[in-house]
GUGUTOR-861490 format. One line per 8 residues: their letters; for each residue x, y, z of C-alpha. Coordinates in nm, 2 decimals, padded with zeros to 4 digits. Layout:
! residues N
A) X,Y,Z; ...
//
This chain:
! residues 406
MDIPKLPI) -01.26,-05.69,-04.35; -01.46,-05.68,-04.01; -01.27,-05.64,-03.70; -01.29,-05.99,-03.47; -01.42,-06.01,-03.12; -01.15,-06.20,-02.87; -01.33,-06.52,-02.78; -01.27,-06.48,-02.42
VEEASREE) -01.44,-06.57,-02.11; -01.34,-06.46,-01.74; -01.27,-06.82,-01.63; -01.02,-06.86,-01.92; -00.65,-06.93,-01.80; -00.34,-06.74,-01.91; -00.28,-07.03,-02.18; -00.63,-07.01,-02.30
RLQAELDT) -00.64,-06.64,-02.34; -00.29,-06.65,-02.52; -00.39,-06.92,-02.74; -00.73,-06.71,-02.83; -00.52,-06.39,-02.93; -00.27,-06.59,-03.15; -00.56,-06.77,-03.30; -00.75,-06.42,-03.38
AKEHWLAQ) -00.39,-06.26,-03.48; -00.42,-06.49,-03.80; -00.72,-06.32,-03.90; -00.64,-05.95,-03.86; -00.38,-05.74,-03.64; -00.68,-05.61,-03.41; -00.93,-05.79,-03.22; -01.22,-05.60,-02.99
GMFGYSVL) -01.21,-05.64,-02.64; -01.38,-05.62,-02.34; -01.29,-05.24,-02.26; -01.16,-05.15,-02.61; -00.89,-05.30,-02.85; -00.62,-05.54,-02.87; -00.30,-05.53,-03.08; -00.24,-05.90,-03.17
RYEDAQAV) 00.09,-05.85,-03.37; 00.45,-05.75,-03.28; 00.48,-05.47,-03.56; 00.15,-05.33,-03.49; 00.21,-05.33,-03.10; 00.53,-05.17,-03.13; 00.41,-04.91,-03.36; 00.13,-04.82,-03.09
LRDKRWQS) 00.38,-04.80,-02.82; 00.62,-04.58,-03.01; 00.36,-04.34,-03.12; 00.32,-04.05,-02.88; -00.02,-03.98,-02.95; -00.12,-04.33,-02.80; -00.09,-04.20,-02.41; -00.06,-04.43,-02.09
AVGLITKI) -00.38,-04.53,-01.95; -00.25,-04.63,-01.62; -00.42,-04.32,-01.50; -00.76,-04.44,-01.62; -00.74,-04.80,-01.44; -00.98,-04.68,-01.17; -01.22,-04.49,-01.39; -01.25,-04.82,-01.59
AGVEMPEG) -01.32,-05.01,-01.28; -01.58,-04.75,-01.20; -01.46,-04.68,-00.87; -01.41,-04.31,-00.74; -01.08,-04.19,-00.57; -01.02,-03.95,-00.34; -00.80,-03.68,-00.48; -00.41,-03.76,-00.43
APGTRTSI) -00.45,-04.14,-00.41; -00.27,-04.39,-00.62; -00.32,-04.36,-00.99; -00.47,-03.98,-00.98; -00.13,-03.81,-00.95; 00.14,-03.77,-01.20; 00.41,-04.03,-01.22; 00.69,-04.11,-01.46
LNAEGDVH) 00.49,-04.42,-01.55; 00.18,-04.23,-01.65; 00.35,-03.87,-01.75; 00.33,-03.77,-02.12; 00.49,-03.53,-02.33; 00.73,-03.26,-02.18; 00.63,-03.34,-01.80; 00.80,-03.74,-01.91
LRLRRLVA) 01.06,-03.61,-02.14; 01.20,-03.40,-01.82; 01.18,-03.66,-01.58; 01.30,-03.93,-01.79; 01.61,-03.71,-01.88; 01.67,-03.63,-01.50; 01.68,-03.98,-01.37; 01.78,-04.17,-01.69
PAFTPRTA) 02.15,-04.15,-01.60; 02.08,-04.36,-01.25; 01.92,-04.66,-01.42; 02.21,-04.78,-01.65; 02.34,-05.11,-01.71; 02.69,-05.01,-01.54; 02.45,-04.89,-01.25; 02.28,-05.20,-01.22
DRFRPVMR) 02.59,-05.42,-01.25; 02.74,-05.23,-00.93; 02.44,-05.44,-00.75; 02.52,-05.80,-00.85; 02.73,-05.89,-00.57; 02.44,-05.80,-00.35; 02.23,-06.01,-00.57; 02.47,-06.34,-00.53
DVVNSLIN) 02.45,-06.27,-00.19; 02.07,-06.26,-00.16; 02.04,-06.55,-00.38; 02.27,-06.78,-00.21; 02.12,-06.71,00.17; 01.76,-06.77,00.05; 01.89,-07.12,-00.11; 02.05,-07.19,00.20
NFCERGEA) 01.74,-07.18,00.42; 01.58,-07.46,00.23; 01.84,-07.66,00.03; 01.90,-07.93,00.28; 01.53,-08.04,00.25; 01.52,-08.11,-00.12; 01.20,-07.91,-00.17; 01.04,-07.56,-00.13
DAVADLCE) 00.78,-07.33,-00.23; 00.95,-07.12,-00.50; 00.71,-06.86,-00.44; 00.76,-06.79,-00.08; 01.11,-06.94,00.00; 01.27,-06.74,-00.31; 01.06,-06.54,-00.55; 00.89,-06.30,-00.31
PYPIPIIC) 01.16,-06.22,-00.09; 01.45,-06.20,-00.38; 01.40,-05.83,-00.54; 01.33,-05.64,-00.18; 01.66,-05.65,00.00; 01.82,-05.55,-00.34; 01.58,-05.25,-00.36; 01.69,-05.15,-00.03
ELLGAPKQ) 02.04,-05.17,-00.10; 01.96,-04.99,-00.42; 01.79,-04.71,-00.25; 02.01,-04.69,00.04; 01.73,-04.80,00.30; 01.79,-05.01,00.61; 01.78,-05.40,00.52; 01.57,-05.43,00.85
DWQKFSVW) 01.29,-05.26,00.66; 01.27,-05.48,00.36; 00.94,-05.66,00.51; 00.76,-05.31,00.50; 00.88,-05.26,00.15; 00.75,-05.60,00.05; 00.38,-05.53,00.20; 00.38,-05.20,00.07
ATDILRIF) 00.48,-05.29,-00.32; 00.22,-05.59,-00.28; -00.08,-05.38,-00.16; -00.01,-05.09,-00.38; 00.01,-05.32,-00.70; -00.34,-05.46,-00.64; -00.46,-05.15,-00.83; -00.36,-05.37,-01.10
NFNLAEDM) -00.58,-05.69,-01.01; -00.93,-05.53,-01.12; -01.09,-05.58,-00.76; -01.04,-05.21,-00.66; -01.38,-05.18,-00.50; -01.25,-05.40,-00.23; -00.89,-05.33,-00.26; -00.87,-04.94,-00.24
PKIIAAQT) -00.84,-04.92,00.14; -00.56,-05.14,00.15; -00.37,-04.96,-00.16; -00.42,-04.60,-00.02; -00.30,-04.70,00.33; 00.03,-04.85,00.16; 00.07,-04.54,-00.05; 00.03,-04.32,00.25
ELEAYSIS) 00.27,-04.55,00.47; 00.54,-04.54,00.19; 00.52,-04.19,00.09; 00.57,-04.09,00.47; 00.88,-04.35,00.50; 01.00,-04.18,00.13; 01.02,-03.82,00.26; 01.21,-03.96,00.60
LIEARRNK) 01.45,-04.13,00.38; 01.50,-03.85,00.13; 01.55,-03.60,00.44; 01.83,-03.87,00.55; 02.01,-03.84,00.24; 02.00,-03.49,00.19; 02.18,-03.44,00.53; 02.41,-03.75,00.47
PADDLLTN) 02.47,-03.83,00.10; 02.56,-04.19,00.05; 02.65,-04.41,-00.25; 02.30,-04.51,-00.36; 02.02,-04.42,-00.62; 01.84,-04.19,-00.36; 02.19,-03.97,-00.35; 02.22,-03.98,-00.72
LIAAEESG) 01.85,-03.90,-00.76; 01.89,-03.58,-00.50; 02.22,-03.48,-00.70; 02.04,-03.54,-01.07; 02.08,-03.21,-01.25; 02.05,-03.07,-01.58; 02.10,-02.73,-01.68; 01.96,-02.60,-01.32
DKLDTDEL) 01.64,-02.81,-01.33; 01.63,-03.09,-01.04; 01.39,-03.34,-00.88; 01.17,-03.18,-00.58; 01.05,-03.36,-00.29; 00.73,-03.46,-00.46; 00.91,-03.60,-00.78; 01.19,-03.77,-00.55
VMMVNAVI) 00.89,-03.96,-00.37; 00.70,-04.03,-00.68; 01.06,-04.20,-00.78; 01.09,-04.39,-00.47; 00.75,-04.55,-00.52; 00.82,-04.62,-00.89; 01.12,-04.79,-00.82; 00.98,-04.99,-00.54
VGGTDTTR) 00.65,-05.09,-00.69; 00.82,-05.14,-01.02; 01.10,-05.32,-00.95; 00.94,-05.59,-00.67; 00.65,-05.78,-00.84; 00.76,-05.75,-01.20; 01.09,-05.97,-01.10; 00.92,-06.17,-00.83
NQLGMALS) 00.68,-06.30,-01.10; 00.92,-06.33,-01.40; 01.12,-06.54,-01.17; 00.83,-06.75,-01.06; 00.73,-06.78,-01.41; 01.10,-06.88,-01.51; 01.12,-07.19,-01.23; 00.77,-07.30,-01.38
LFAEHPKQ) 00.88,-07.29,-01.74; 01.25,-07.46,-01.66; 01.07,-07.71,-01.46; 00.87,-07.84,-01.73; 01.19,-07.80,-01.99; 01.46,-07.97,-01.77; 01.72,-08.03,-02.03; 01.72,-07.63,-02.05
WDRLARDP) 01.79,-07.62,-01.72; 02.07,-07.85,-01.71; 02.21,-07.71,-02.00; 02.21,-07.37,-01.82; 02.36,-07.55,-01.52; 02.66,-07.72,-01.76; 02.71,-07.34,-01.94; 02.62,-06.99,-01.71
SLASSAVE) 02.71,-06.81,-02.04; 02.37,-06.88,-02.14; 02.21,-06.69,-01.86; 02.17,-06.36,-02.05; 02.01,-06.54,-02.35; 01.80,-06.76,-02.10; 01.67,-06.44,-01.94; 01.56,-06.28,-02.27
EVMRYAGA) 01.41,-06.62,-02.39; 01.21,-06.67,-02.06; 01.06,-06.30,-02.08; 01.01,-06.36,-02.46; 00.81,-06.70,-02.38; 00.62,-06.65,-02.05; 00.66,-06.26,-01.97; 00.52,-06.17,-01.63
VRGTGRFA) 00.38,-05.88,-01.80; 00.16,-05.99,-02.09; 00.01,-05.65,-02.18; -00.01,-05.29,-02.13; -00.29,-05.03,-02.21; -00.30,-04.67,-02.40; -00.56,-04.43,-02.49; -00.60,-04.21,-02.81
SEDIEYKG) -00.53,-03.85,-02.70; -00.70,-03.75,-03.06; -00.84,-03.89,-03.34; -00.59,-04.14,-03.48; -00.59,-04.34,-03.82; -00.39,-04.66,-03.86; -00.40,-04.89,-04.12; -00.75,-04.77,-04.24
VLFPAGTL) -00.87,-04.77,-03.87; -01.02,-04.46,-03.71; -00.97,-04.46,-03.35; -01.15,-04.16,-03.21; -01.00,-03.99,-02.91; -01.05,-04.14,-02.57; -01.02,-04.48,-02.75; -00.84,-04.76,-02.53
MFPALAAS) -00.57,-04.99,-02.68; -00.40,-05.28,-02.52; -00.10,-05.40,-02.70; -00.09,-05.73,-02.63; 00.27,-05.82,-02.54; 00.22,-06.18,-02.50; 00.10,-06.24,-02.81; 00.35,-06.01,-02.96
NRDGLIFD) 00.62,-06.25,-02.82; 00.46,-06.54,-03.00; 00.44,-06.37,-03.35; 00.56,-06.60,-03.63; 00.63,-06.31,-03.84; 00.93,-06.22,-03.59; 01.03,-06.52,-03.42; 01.16,-06.83,-03.60
EPEKFDIT) 00.97,-07.14,-03.44; 00.79,-06.91,-03.15; 00.61,-07.19,-02.98; 00.95,-07.34,-02.90; 01.12,-07.26,-02.54; 01.50,-07.23,-02.65; 01.79,-07.07,-02.45; 02.03,-07.13,-02.71
REPTSTSH) 01.77,-06.91,-02.94; 02.00,-06.70,-03.17; 02.01,-06.36,-03.09; 01.86,-06.11,-03.36; 01.80,-05.74,-03.35; 01.44,-05.77,-03.27; 01.36,-05.81,-02.89; 01.09,-05.93,-02.68
MTFGSGIH) 00.81,-05.71,-02.61; 00.80,-05.74,-02.22; 00.98,-05.47,-02.12; 00.77,-05.23,-02.38; 00.86,-05.02,-02.63; 00.86,-04.63,-02.69; 00.89,-04.37,-02.41; 00.78,-04.56,-02.15
YCLGAPLA) 00.99,-04.88,-02.21; 01.10,-05.03,-01.89; 01.34,-04.77,-01.72; 01.46,-05.08,-01.47; 01.53,-05.29,-01.76; 01.89,-05.32,-01.67; 01.81,-05.40,-01.31; 01.59,-05.65,-01.39
RAELQEAF) 01.81,-05.82,-01.64; 02.07,-05.83,-01.39; 01.85,-05.97,-01.11; 01.74,-06.29,-01.32; 02.08,-06.32,-01.48; 02.26,-06.37,-01.13; 01.94,-06.57,-01.01; 01.97,-06.79,-01.30
VILSQRLR) 02.31,-06.90,-01.28; 02.31,-06.97,-00.90; 01.98,-07.18,-00.90; 02.06,-07.38,-01.21; 02.38,-07.48,-01.04; 02.23,-07.52,-00.67; 01.90,-07.67,-00.75; 02.01,-07.96,-00.99
NLRINGPV) 01.72,-08.18,-01.11; 01.47,-07.91,-01.09; 01.11,-08.05,-01.10; 00.75,-07.97,-00.97; 00.65,-08.09,-00.66; 00.28,-08.06,-00.63; -00.03,-07.85,-00.78; 00.09,-07.50,-00.91
HFKTAGAG) -00.15,-07.23,-00.83; -00.10,-06.90,-01.07; -00.27,-06.57,-01.08; -00.60,-06.52,-01.23; -00.50,-06.47,-01.58; -00.64,-06.13,-01.60; -00.41,-05.99,-01.32; -00.17,-05.70,-01.45
IFGPDSLP) 00.15,-05.91,-01.34; 00.14,-06.25,-01.38; 00.29,-06.55,-01.23; 00.25,-06.82,-00.98; 00.09,-06.77,-00.65; 00.24,-07.12,-00.52; 00.49,-07.32,-00.72; 00.61,-07.63,-00.52
IAFDAHAP) 00.94,-07.77,-00.62; 01.20,-08.01,-00.56; 01.54,-08.07,-00.66; 01.85,-08.28,-00.52; 01.91,-08.21,-00.15; 02.24,-08.09,-00.06; 02.41,-07.94,00.20; 02.45,-07.51,00.20
KALTVN) 02.72,-07.42,00.04; 02.72,-07.06,-00.13; 02.80,-07.04,-00.49; 03.07,-06.79,-00.59; 03.04,-06.65,-00.92; 03.34,-06.43,-01.08
//
């Protein structure tokens, strides 16, 4: 059977692109795209992501875009996000103990305080732009607390994260000066923060990373800077956009929102269902490090492959009634693909889950009768991390009163 082509036009919306992938997946597990191939079914996407011969394509973004990068610029250096083989294994082994669910749980009180304080700023109005008033500012103070950075610096982190992540927006010719400037400023800040923690250890992630050691092996300063960058970049825009997608989705499904408000114990399953049904990360990229044959198809070395995470999350062979959004969906041994799979499975998944769970509990109880209150504007369908740019919402107005969760 010939490999089909994805019938996608540049102006297509996210829903149109997803539907094109789902329709094509009925014919074949693989499709030809603009820059390479797309893997459209869950089993095959997982197989590619778990095969170490398919390596991260993060470092190829600028090459794909046809942009010449100065030496040492973002995307040209080794990071835990794009490292492979023994280099990745070593980094992951050293830092993994600092990214456990237990570590994330320590910051749940901070998450509740941040959510409550943000809601207090607009709850009396009965309306807000969920992106500007809630989603954008939410993760940064938590990242500051995680790293032990001064709280007043959260706005710097926010700008740096936003600008650095422009690298995934496929507009590098215009965005590169902002990306490089943000990266340079963040690295200088990180070095200063690392030196401060070396002189005065604290109960935070950065101190744990400095102390991380196995068999005499430790992270050097460049690697510590890389990890700080990875935490800030990987822990901000993803959470912002995923929370925005969640609120947009719940506003369209008010019965699900009410059910969550009545039963906060559903927060965990609600997070998983939101990320399955409307994940902010809808795809990822790999390249063949050597000739690879899979299911009778030979992929020459250098072939670009894009596992379609959003389409995999709607695979009817894996999920019952995949087009139905249901936060009471029975848990199975099969998880959604939004956090990826294989050696590059999201290191910050426990923190992201905790942030969303705490936000869901408080928001569902304080923003009753949630509804859309005007035109919703989403990022372009091709954005690396997808979500709303503007999300006007309305809800039952009330006086500020923080929700305490035990």
